[in-house]
C-alpha positions as CSV (number, residue, x, y, z in Angstrom):
1,M,0.1,0.2,-0.3
2,S,1.1,3.1,-0.5
3,V,0.6,6.6,1.7
4,S,-0.8,9.0,0.0
5,N,-2.5,12.8,0.5
6,P,-6.4,12.0,1.8
7,E,-7.4,13.8,-1.1
8,F,-6.1,11.7,-3.1
9,S,-7.3,7.5,-3.7
10,Q,-5.0,5.6,-2.3
11,S,-5.6,2.6,-4.8
12,E,-4.3,5.5,-7.4
13,L,-0.6,5.3,-5.5
14,L,-0.5,1.7,-5.4
15,R,2.8,0.8,-7.1
16,P,4.9,-1.8,-7.1
17,V,7.6,-1.1,-5.4
18,E,11.1,-2.3,-4.0
19,I,12.1,-2.7,-1.1
20,T,15.9,-2.2,0.0
21,N,17.7,-2.5,3.1
22,Q,21.0,-0.4,1.0
23,S,21.5,3.1,1.5
24,H,20.3,5.1,-1.8
25,T,22.0,5.1,-4.5
26,R,22.3,8.9,-5.3
27,H,24.7,9.7,-2.6
28,K,28.0,11.1,-4.0
29,G,31.7,12.1,-4.0
30,A,34.0,10.6,-1.7
31,I,33.3,9.0,2.1
32,S,35.4,11.0,3.9
33,T,33.5,14.2,2.8
34,L,30.0,12.2,3.8
35,I,31.4,12.0,6.7
36,L,32.3,14.7,7.6
37,A,29.3,16.4,6.5
38,A,27.2,13.6,8.3
39,I,29.7,15.1,12.0
40,G,28.1,18.0,11.0
41,V,24.8,17.8,10.6
42,V,23.6,14.6,12.5
43,F,25.7,13.6,15.6
44,G,25.1,17.9,16.8
45,D,22.3,16.7,19.3
46,I,23.5,13.8,20.9
47,G,27.3,15.7,20.2
48,T,26.8,18.3,23.2
49,S,24.9,16.1,25.9
50,P,28.7,15.7,27.5
51,L,27.5,19.7,28.5
52,Y,24.7,19.1,31.0
53,A,24.1,14.9,30.7
54,L,26.4,13.8,33.3
55,K,25.5,16.7,35.7
56,E,22.3,16.2,35.5
57,C,23.3,11.9,36.8
58,F,24.4,13.5,40.3
59,S,22.0,16.5,40.3
60,A,21.1,16.5,44.3
61,E,17.6,16.7,43.7
62,H,18.0,12.9,42.5
63,G,18.8,12.3,46.4
64,I,22.3,9.7,45.1
65,P,25.1,10.1,47.4
66,F,28.3,11.0,45.6
67,S,30.6,7.7,45.7
68,L,33.0,5.7,44.4
69,E,30.3,2.7,43.1
70,A,27.7,5.4,42.3
71,V,30.5,7.0,40.2
72,Y,31.2,3.6,38.3
73,G,27.2,2.9,38.6
74,V,26.6,5.6,36.3
75,I,29.7,5.6,33.8
76,S,29.1,1.6,32.9
77,M,25.2,3.0,32.6
78,V,26.7,5.5,29.9
79,F,28.7,3.7,28.4
80,W,26.2,0.6,27.4
81,A,23.0,3.0,27.0
82,F,25.6,4.2,24.1
83,T,25.9,0.1,23.4
84,I,22.8,-1.3,23.0
85,V,20.4,2.1,21.7
86,V,22.3,3.4,19.3
87,S,25.8,1.3,18.6
88,L,22.9,-2.2,18.0
89,K,19.8,-0.5,17.8
90,Y,19.4,2.1,15.4
91,V,23.2,1.9,13.5
92,L,22.9,-1.6,13.8
93,F,19.8,-2.6,12.9
94,V,16.7,0.6,12.8
95,M,18.8,2.5,9.9
96,R,18.9,-1.0,7.3
97,A,14.7,-0.1,7.4
98,N,14.8,2.3,5.0
99,N,12.1,3.4,2.9
100,H,14.3,3.7,-0.7
101,G,17.4,5.1,1.9
102,E,15.3,7.3,3.3
103,G,14.5,7.4,7.5
104,G,13.0,9.0,10.6
105,T,9.7,8.2,11.5
106,L,7.5,8.9,8.4
107,A,9.3,7.6,6.3
108,L,9.1,4.7,8.6
109,M,5.5,4.6,9.2
110,A,5.3,4.8,5.0
111,L,7.2,2.1,5.2
112,T,5.2,0.1,7.2
113,L,2.3,0.4,5.6
114,R,2.8,-1.3,2.5
115,T,2.5,-4.5,4.9
116,A,-1.5,-3.1,6.4
117,K,-4.8,-3.6,3.9
118,P,-6.0,0.1,3.3
119,G,-8.1,1.4,5.5
120,S,-8.0,-1.9,8.4
121,K,-7.9,-0.8,11.8
122,R,-3.8,-2.4,12.1
123,A,-3.2,0.5,9.2
124,M,-5.1,3.4,10.8
125,L,-3.4,2.5,14.4
126,I,0.3,2.1,11.9
127,I,0.1,5.6,11.2
128,M,-1.9,7.2,14.5
129,M,1.5,6.0,15.6
130,G,3.9,7.1,13.2
131,V,2.2,10.8,13.6
132,F,2.6,11.0,17.0
133,G,5.8,10.4,16.9
134,T,6.0,13.0,14.3
135,C,4.2,15.1,16.7
136,M,6.3,14.1,19.1
137,F,10.1,15.8,16.8
138,Y,7.8,19.0,17.3
139,G,8.7,18.9,21.2
140,D,12.5,18.0,20.7
141,A,13.2,20.5,17.9
142,I,11.6,22.9,20.9
143,I,14.2,22.0,23.9
144,T,16.9,20.5,21.7
145,P,18.1,24.9,21.1
146,A,16.5,26.0,24.3
147,I,18.9,23.3,26.2
148,S,22.0,23.4,24.0
149,V,22.4,26.8,24.3
150,L,21.7,27.8,28.5
151,S,24.1,24.0,29.4
152,A,26.8,26.1,27.4
153,V,26.3,29.8,27.7
154,E,26.2,28.5,31.5
155,G,30.0,28.1,31.8
156,L,29.7,31.7,32.8
157,G,29.2,30.7,36.1
158,V,32.0,28.1,36.3
159,I,34.0,31.2,35.4
160,S,32.5,34.2,37.7
161,S,29.4,33.1,40.6
162,D,28.6,37.4,38.7
163,L,28.3,36.1,36.0
164,D,25.8,34.0,35.8
165,R,22.9,36.3,36.2
166,F,24.0,37.3,32.4
167,V,23.7,33.3,30.8
168,I,19.7,34.2,30.4
169,P,20.4,37.3,28.3
170,V,23.2,36.1,26.3
171,T,21.0,31.9,25.8
172,I,18.2,34.5,24.7
173,L,20.3,36.5,22.3
174,I,21.7,33.7,20.9
175,L,18.3,31.5,20.0
176,V,16.7,34.9,18.3
177,L,19.9,35.6,15.6
178,L,19.8,32.0,15.0
179,F,17.0,32.0,14.4
180,L,16.8,35.2,12.0
181,L,18.7,33.2,10.3
182,Q,17.0,30.6,9.3
183,K,15.5,32.3,5.9
184,T,19.1,32.7,4.7
185,G,18.7,29.1,4.9
186,S,22.0,26.6,6.0
187,A,23.3,26.5,2.7
188,V,27.2,29.0,3.5
189,V,26.8,28.2,7.6
190,G,26.5,24.6,6.3
191,R,29.8,24.8,4.8
192,L,31.3,25.3,9.0
193,F,28.9,21.7,10.2
194,G,31.1,19.0,9.6
195,P,35.1,21.3,10.2
196,V,33.7,22.3,13.4
197,M,32.0,19.8,14.4
198,L,34.5,17.5,13.5
199,G,36.9,20.5,15.8
200,W,33.9,19.5,18.6
201,F,34.1,16.3,18.9
202,L,38.3,16.0,18.6
203,I,38.2,18.2,22.4
204,L,35.7,16.0,23.7
205,G,38.0,13.3,23.3
206,A,41.5,15.3,24.2
207,M,39.9,16.5,28.1
208,G,39.2,13.3,28.1
209,I,42.5,11.9,28.2
210,Y,43.6,14.3,30.0
211,Q,41.5,13.1,32.7
212,L,41.9,9.1,32.4
213,L,46.1,10.1,32.3
214,G,44.8,11.4,35.9
215,N,42.8,7.8,37.3
216,P,42.8,5.2,34.0
217,Q,40.8,3.8,36.7
218,I,37.7,4.5,36.2
219,L,38.0,2.4,32.5
220,I,37.1,-0.8,34.2
221,A,33.7,0.7,34.4
222,I,32.9,-0.8,31.0
223,N,32.0,-4.3,33.2
224,P,28.3,-4.3,32.6
225,M,28.3,-5.3,36.5
226,Y,29.2,-2.3,37.7
227,A,26.4,-0.4,36.6
228,I,24.0,-4.1,37.3
229,R,25.3,-4.1,41.4
230,F,24.2,-0.8,41.2
231,M,20.6,-0.5,39.7
232,L,19.9,-3.3,42.4
233,E,21.9,-2.0,45.6
234,H,19.8,1.4,45.2
235,A,16.9,0.5,42.7
236,L,14.8,3.4,43.4
237,Q,17.9,6.5,43.6
238,G,19.5,3.6,40.6
239,F,15.7,3.9,38.7
240,I,15.0,7.4,38.8
241,V,19.2,8.4,37.4
242,L,18.5,6.2,34.6
243,G,16.1,8.9,33.3
244,A,19.0,11.4,33.5
245,V,21.5,8.8,31.7
246,F,19.0,8.1,28.7
247,L,20.2,12.0,28.5
248,V,23.4,11.5,26.4
249,L,21.5,9.7,23.6
250,T,19.4,12.9,22.8
251,G,20.3,13.1,19.3
252,A,20.8,9.1,18.7
253,E,17.5,8.9,16.9
254,A,18.6,11.7,14.0
255,L,20.9,9.1,13.1
256,Y,18.1,7.0,11.6
257,A,15.8,10.6,10.5
258,D,19.2,12.5,8.1
259,M,20.1,8.6,6.7
260,G,17.9,10.2,3.2
261,H,21.4,12.9,3.8
262,F,24.5,11.2,4.1
263,G,23.5,7.2,2.9
264,I,24.1,4.8,6.2
265,K,28.0,3.9,5.6
266,P,29.3,7.3,6.0
267,I,27.0,7.7,9.5
268,R,28.0,4.0,10.0
269,L,31.8,5.1,10.0
270,G,30.8,9.0,11.0
271,W,29.7,6.9,14.2
272,F,32.5,3.9,15.3
273,L,35.3,5.8,13.8
274,V,35.0,9.8,15.4
275,V,31.6,10.6,17.7
276,L,31.1,7.7,19.9
277,P,35.3,7.0,20.7
278,C,35.8,10.8,21.5
279,L,31.9,10.6,23.0
280,L,32.9,8.1,25.6
281,L,36.9,9.6,26.9
282,N,34.5,12.5,26.9
283,Y,32.3,10.2,30.0
284,F,35.3,8.4,31.4
285,G,37.4,10.9,31.9
286,Q,34.1,13.1,33.7
287,G,33.8,10.1,36.0
288,A,37.6,9.9,36.3
289,M,37.6,13.3,37.2
290,L,34.4,13.1,39.7
291,L,36.5,10.3,41.5
292,N,39.3,13.2,42.3
293,N,37.3,16.3,42.6
294,P,33.7,15.8,43.6
295,E,33.1,19.3,44.1
296,A,33.0,19.5,41.1
297,V,29.8,18.1,40.9
298,K,28.7,21.5,40.4
299,N,29.3,21.7,37.0
300,P,31.5,19.0,35.9
301,F,31.9,19.2,32.0
302,Y,33.6,23.1,32.2
303,S,35.4,21.7,35.1
304,M,38.0,19.6,33.1
305,V,40.2,22.2,31.5
306,P,42.2,24.8,33.2
307,E,40.1,28.2,34.6
308,G,42.3,30.1,31.5
309,L,40.7,27.8,29.4
310,V,36.9,27.6,29.9
311,F,36.1,31.2,28.6
312,P,36.9,29.1,24.7
313,L,35.8,26.0,25.7
314,I,32.6,28.5,26.5
315,I,32.8,30.4,22.6
316,F,33.5,26.6,21.4
317,A,30.5,24.6,23.0
318,T,28.3,27.3,22.4
319,M,29.1,27.7,18.1
320,A,28.1,23.5,19.2
321,T,25.4,23.8,20.3
322,V,24.2,26.1,17.6
323,I,25.3,23.7,14.6
324,A,23.2,21.2,17.4
325,S,20.1,23.8,16.7
326,Q,20.1,24.9,13.4
327,A,20.5,20.9,12.5
328,V,16.8,20.3,14.5
329,I,14.9,23.5,13.0
330,S,15.7,22.7,9.6
331,G,14.4,18.7,10.9
332,A,11.5,20.4,11.7
333,F,11.4,21.5,8.4
334,S,12.0,18.8,6.4
335,I,9.3,16.9,8.7
336,T,6.5,19.4,7.8
337,S,7.5,19.4,3.9
338,Q,6.8,16.1,4.5
339,A,3.6,16.1,6.3
340,I,2.5,18.6,4.1
341,L,2.4,15.7,1.1
342,L,1.4,13.3,3.0
343,G,-1.7,14.6,3.6
344,F,-1.4,15.1,7.7
345,L,-0.5,19.3,8.0
346,P,-2.6,21.9,6.0
347,R,-0.5,23.7,2.5
348,M,2.0,26.1,4.4
349,K,4.4,28.5,2.1
350,I,7.9,26.9,1.7
351,R,10.3,28.4,0.7
352,H,13.4,27.1,-1.5
353,T,16.5,28.3,0.2
354,S,18.8,26.9,-2.2
355,D,19.7,26.5,-6.3
356,N,21.4,23.7,-6.4
357,E,20.2,21.5,-2.9
358,V,16.1,20.7,-3.3
359,G,16.4,19.9,1.1
360,Q,16.6,23.0,1.9
361,I,14.3,24.6,2.9
362,Y,12.7,27.8,5.0
363,I,8.8,27.1,6.4
364,P,8.1,30.8,8.2
365,L,5.5,29.7,9.9
366,V,6.8,26.8,11.8
367,N,10.1,28.6,11.7
368,W,8.2,31.4,14.3
369,I,6.1,29.1,16.0
370,L,9.3,27.6,17.0
371,F,10.7,30.7,18.5
372,V,8.1,32.1,20.4
373,F,8.2,28.3,21.8
374,V,12.7,28.1,22.7
375,I,12.2,32.0,23.9
376,A,9.4,30.8,26.3
377,V,11.0,27.8,27.7
378,V,14.6,29.3,28.5
379,L,12.4,32.2,30.3
380,A,9.6,29.0,32.5
381,F,12.7,26.7,33.1
382,K,15.9,29.2,33.7
383,S,18.5,26.2,32.9
384,S,19.8,23.2,31.7
385,N,18.8,21.2,34.5
386,N,15.0,21.7,34.6
387,L,15.4,21.6,30.9
388,A,16.5,18.1,31.5
389,A,13.5,17.1,33.5
390,A,11.2,17.9,30.4
391,Y,13.8,16.2,27.7
392,G,14.0,13.2,28.1
393,I,9.9,12.0,27.4
394,A,9.5,13.5,23.6
395,V,13.1,11.4,23.0
396,T,12.1,8.5,24.0
397,T,9.0,7.4,23.1
398,T,9.5,8.2,19.7
399,M,12.3,5.6,20.0
400,I,9.6,3.6,21.0
401,I,7.4,3.5,18.4
402,D,10.7,3.2,15.8
403,T,11.1,0.3,17.3
404,F,8.0,-1.3,17.1
405,L,7.5,-0.1,13.1
406,A,11.2,-1.7,12.6
407,A,9.6,-5.2,14.0
408,V,6.6,-5.2,11.1
409,V,8.9,-4.3,8.8
410,M,11.3,-7.4,10.1
411,R,8.0,-9.6,9.8
412,I,6.6,-9.2,7.3
413,L,9.1,-7.3,4.2
414,W,12.0,-9.0,5.6
415,K,10.6,-12.2,6.1
416,W,12.7,-12.8,9.8
417,H,11.8,-15.5,11.9
418,P,9.4,-15.1,14.8
419,L,11.5,-16.1,17.4
420,L,14.1,-13.6,16.4
421,V,12.1,-10.7,16.0
422,T,11.4,-10.9,19.8
423,L,14.4,-11.3,20.5
424,V,16.0,-8.6,19.4
425,I,12.9,-6.8,19.4
426,G,12.1,-7.5,23.3
427,A,15.4,-6.1,24.6
428,F,14.8,-3.3,22.6
429,L,11.6,-3.1,23.9
430,L,12.9,-3.8,27.4
431,V,16.0,-1.2,27.2
432,D,13.4,1.7,25.8
433,F,10.4,1.2,27.9
434,A,12.8,1.0,30.4
435,F,14.4,4.7,30.0
436,L,10.0,5.7,29.0
437,S,8.8,4.9,33.0
438,A,12.9,6.4,34.1
439,N,11.1,9.6,32.4
440,L,7.5,10.1,33.1
441,L,8.6,9.9,36.6
442,K,10.0,13.6,35.9
443,I,6.2,14.8,34.3
444,L,5.3,17.0,36.5
445,E,8.8,18.6,36.7
446,G,8.4,19.0,33.3
447,G,7.7,16.1,31.4
448,W,4.2,17.2,31.0
449,F,5.6,20.0,28.6
450,P,6.4,17.7,26.1
451,L,3.5,15.5,26.6
452,T,1.0,18.1,26.0
453,L,2.6,19.8,23.2
454,G,2.4,16.5,21.4
455,A,-1.0,15.8,22.2
456,V,-1.6,19.5,20.7
457,C,-0.4,18.3,17.0
458,F,-1.4,15.1,17.5
459,V,-4.5,16.5,17.6
460,L,-4.8,19.0,14.4
461,L,-2.4,16.1,12.6
462,M,-5.5,13.8,12.3
463,T,-8.2,16.2,12.4
464,W,-6.4,17.5,8.8
465,Y,-6.3,13.9,8.0
466,K,-9.8,12.5,8.3
467,G,-11.2,15.9,7.2
468,R,-9.4,15.4,4.4
469,K,-10.8,11.6,4.1
470,I,-13.9,12.5,4.7
471,L,-14.4,15.6,1.8
472,R,-12.6,13.2,-0.4
473,D,-15.1,10.2,0.6
474,R,-17.9,13.0,-0.2
475,S,-16.7,14.4,-3.5
476,T,-16.0,10.7,-4.7
477,A,-19.2,9.7,-3.7
478,N,-21.2,13.0,-5.6
479,G,-18.6,13.6,-8.0
480,I,-19.5,13.3,-12.1
481,K,-17.1,10.3,-14.1
482,L,-14.9,12.5,-15.5
483,E,-14.7,10.7,-19.1
484,G,-18.4,9.9,-18.8
485,F,-18.6,13.7,-18.9
486,M,-16.4,15.0,-20.8
487,S,-17.8,11.9,-23.6
488,S,-21.6,14.0,-23.8
489,L,-21.0,17.5,-23.6
490,M,-18.5,16.6,-26.9
491,I,-21.9,15.4,-28.7
492,N,-22.5,19.2,-28.2
493,P,-19.2,20.9,-27.3
494,P,-20.0,24.7,-26.5
495,H,-17.9,27.3,-28.2
496,R,-14.1,26.8,-27.5
497,V,-11.7,29.5,-27.6
498,E,-7.9,30.7,-27.9
499,G,-4.9,29.3,-25.2
500,T,-4.5,26.6,-23.0
501,A,-6.8,25.6,-19.5
502,V,-4.9,24.1,-17.0
503,F,-7.7,22.5,-13.9
504,L,-5.7,20.7,-10.9
505,S,-8.6,17.5,-10.0
506,A,-8.1,15.9,-6.5
507,H,-8.5,13.1,-8.8
508,V,-8.2,11.8,-11.8
509,D,-12.1,10.0,-12.2
510,Y,-13.8,12.8,-11.5
511,L,-13.7,16.3,-13.2
512,P,-12.8,19.1,-11.0
513,V,-15.2,21.4,-9.0
514,S,-13.3,24.0,-11.1
515,F,-14.3,23.4,-14.2
516,L,-18.0,22.4,-13.4
517,H,-18.1,26.6,-12.7
518,N,-15.8,27.6,-15.0
519,L,-18.4,26.6,-17.8
520,K,-21.7,27.3,-16.0
521,H,-20.8,30.6,-15.4
522,N,-18.9,31.7,-18.9
523,H,-20.4,29.0,-21.2
524,V,-16.8,28.1,-22.8
525,L,-13.7,25.5,-23.2
526,H,-11.3,26.7,-24.1
527,E,-8.8,25.4,-26.8
528,R,-6.2,22.8,-25.5
529,V,-8.1,22.0,-21.9
530,F,-6.0,19.6,-19.3
531,F,-7.1,17.7,-16.2
532,L,-4.2,17.7,-13.7
533,K,-3.5,15.5,-10.8
534,V,-0.6,15.7,-8.5
535,S,-0.5,12.3,-6.4
536,I,2.0,11.2,-3.9
537,W,3.5,8.4,-4.1
538,D,5.1,6.7,-0.9
539,V,9.1,7.5,-1.9
540,P,11.2,10.1,-1.0
541,R,12.1,11.2,-4.7
542,V,10.3,9.8,-8.1
543,S,12.3,10.5,-11.1
544,D,11.5,12.3,-13.6
545,K,11.0,9.6,-15.9
546,E,8.3,8.6,-13.9
547,R,6.8,12.0,-13.3
548,I,4.4,12.1,-15.9
549,T,2.0,10.4,-17.3
550,L,-0.8,11.2,-20.5
551,K,-4.5,9.9,-21.3
552,D,-5.5,11.8,-24.3
553,L,-9.6,12.0,-24.2
554,G,-8.9,13.5,-27.7
555,N,-10.0,17.1,-29.1
556,N,-7.1,18.3,-27.5
557,I,-8.9,17.7,-23.7
558,Y,-6.2,15.6,-21.4
559,V,-6.0,14.0,-18.2
560,V,-2.2,14.3,-16.4
561,R,-0.7,12.8,-13.4
562,A,1.9,14.2,-12.0
563,I,3.9,12.2,-10.1
564,Y,5.8,13.5,-6.2
565,G,7.8,12.3,-3.8
566,F,7.6,12.7,0.1
567,N,10.7,14.6,0.1
568,E,9.9,16.8,-3.0
569,T,8.1,20.0,-3.9
570,P,5.5,20.3,-6.4
571,D,6.6,22.6,-9.1
572,M,4.0,24.5,-11.8
573,L,5.9,25.1,-14.0
574,H,8.3,22.2,-14.1
575,I,5.4,20.1,-14.2
576,L,4.5,21.9,-17.5
577,S,8.1,21.8,-18.7
578,L,8.4,17.8,-18.8
579,I,4.9,17.6,-20.3
580,N,7.1,19.5,-23.6
581,K,9.8,17.2,-23.5
582,N,8.7,14.2,-22.7
583,L,5.2,14.0,-24.5
584,H,6.1,17.4,-26.7
585,I,3.0,19.1,-26.2
586,P,4.8,23.1,-26.5
587,F,3.2,25.3,-23.6
588,D,2.8,28.9,-24.3
589,L,2.7,30.7,-20.3
590,M,0.8,33.7,-21.5
591,S,-1.6,31.5,-23.4
592,T,-2.5,29.5,-20.1
593,S,-4.2,30.2,-17.9
594,F,-4.6,27.5,-14.5
595,F,-8.0,27.2,-12.5
596,L,-8.6,26.2,-9.0
597,S,-10.8,25.4,-6.7
598,R,-10.7,27.5,-3.4
599,D,-13.9,25.7,-0.9
600,T,-15.2,27.7,1.6
601,V,-15.8,24.8,4.6
602,V,-19.1,25.2,7.0
603,P,-19.1,22.6,10.2
604,K,-22.1,20.9,10.5
605,Q,-23.2,18.4,12.7
606,L,-22.4,15.0,10.7
607,K,-21.3,11.5,10.7
608,G,-17.3,10.9,10.9
609,M,-15.9,13.7,13.0
610,A,-16.7,15.2,16.2
611,M,-18.7,18.9,15.9
612,W,-16.3,20.4,17.4
613,R,-13.3,18.7,15.3
614,Q,-15.6,19.1,12.6
615,S,-14.5,23.2,13.5
616,L,-11.6,22.9,13.6
617,F,-10.9,21.4,10.8
618,A,-12.4,24.6,9.1
619,W,-10.7,26.7,10.5
620,L,-7.4,25.1,9.0
621,Y,-9.1,24.8,6.0
622,Q,-9.6,28.1,5.9
623,N,-6.1,29.2,6.7
624,A,-4.3,26.9,4.6
625,G,-1.5,28.1,2.7
626,R,-2.6,28.8,-1.0
627,Q,-2.9,26.0,-2.9
628,S,-1.4,28.3,-5.9
629,D,1.6,29.4,-3.7
630,F,2.4,26.1,-3.1
631,F,2.8,24.6,-6.9
632,K,4.2,27.7,-7.8
633,I,1.8,29.0,-10.1
634,P,1.4,32.1,-12.1
635,A,-0.1,34.5,-10.0
636,N,-0.5,36.4,-12.9
637,R,-2.4,33.2,-14.5
638,L,-5.0,32.4,-12.1
639,V,-8.0,31.8,-11.9
640,E,-9.7,30.5,-8.6
641,L,-14.0,29.4,-8.9
642,G,-15.0,29.0,-5.2
643,A,-17.9,27.2,-3.5
644,K,-19.5,26.3,-0.3
645,V,-19.2,22.9,1.4
646,E,-21.1,21.6,3.5
647,F,-18.9,19.3,6.1
């Protein structure tokens, strides 16, 4: 089955698709270049976790008595969290469940839906899981910039307690500049991401080695018995600290979500050769330092270097956190674009910030909503310690959903033995639910925020999806068959005028309302008529060779379908150029008119949706971006014909 925008019927989008576990074939260039780029984009979030993760593990609020045993236990838990969740689960297993090289919850949802019957309860459950996982990502996109930049700037307090009062203002200033720069795109700054983050990881590793030279004994914490013994002897406290240990993993889901940009191999090599060794060196180094200097627990990261190097480290840390924030904001733009094309969000204005990279986009509405929430979070929580309580729930929920969806892929698409799937997925879920349970203890301390935000987003996305489905079903039930009507019309045709008319249609088999309105009010038919349907397939991208299909109905009347992947943005001028190039039908833009339906939805108590959701859908519908803007239709060639639709 294919996932489609609800305004399009699923039967139109069925196609044979080869399921592949290999990375995208479009990744070109030297592997070292791709590794460097991946280090700059993919690992920013997880790479800045040493700033705050261990500090939170030994926070006085947890009531964990500081002891050698506690240090060994926590460091051991950190090591095995990296090993099980990131290295084994994501890097070696989940990344193989890719949708033509693309990863992320929505891409995995689209892949998993091929195993379910369209319209079945199982299909709806998969959709709901995928949508909720996406909604939780927005919580991550809000908290990541706030906690990352805050934790970097809090290093000022290590230099002098008098500088603590500047932490919030400096953090807000950095965030304001970050969001203001989004409209310019990340192409220019992106070239610096790789070298800067590579330098950051090398600094993390060097800091860890510097401390390990003073106390290499901490390396025995690799033995899992230290983690197990700590959990058994300090059951409640160990369970509480487990929620803090999870902070070292925030950003692990980005390895999977960003896979389509770089491919599996560069991300795997970047993780095992650079990122993982440097992170482990730093965490073990922090543990070694705490054994020698327990007072450093207030801010173990900045205490790892001599006092004279703290300020330069703050500058570098701020750069790293800005890059991590940039990556997650860009991810929010990408996820939103996918959700629009898959039919879970209304159309929005999308700007392409690069002529060369189709993935570099800017969505003003999403940018400023994120900005307002990020600033509000900084002002409300005031410190990275307070924010840490809100951070883990969003990520753990997404990870659990990824695990369940991956299980379906392993069993049905890959044909793995049920016992093997049970053993692998069972082990991963055991760890995932342990982390989730520990994070749920922090609901009153801030964990309520991502859950509330995710719930609100979920209601919005599912309301839009359901509303569009109801409208589509109603229009199909009451629609007029296109071919039959046109055959009857041409028996006694209306007056035909010069030029070309393009009518955007929601279904290839039915007449668009805009055509009926034009015929009713103007009593004319253009010299050439195109009924154009834009379909979204459940693949990231479609080649131009596959994009256009055309059916000639005779009398210069054509039905055209343009096909796009969920990582592409439809472009009307591009569609016309392909029709011209592949089908040898020339277009003169100045003699072409584009006809769109612009309906007004009126809520009415009907079956299928509660009245409050109907009202919400009507509001979303009326405030959705214009079709003409979304499809990049020239304004001076546009004709919009509206109608009132009872919903």
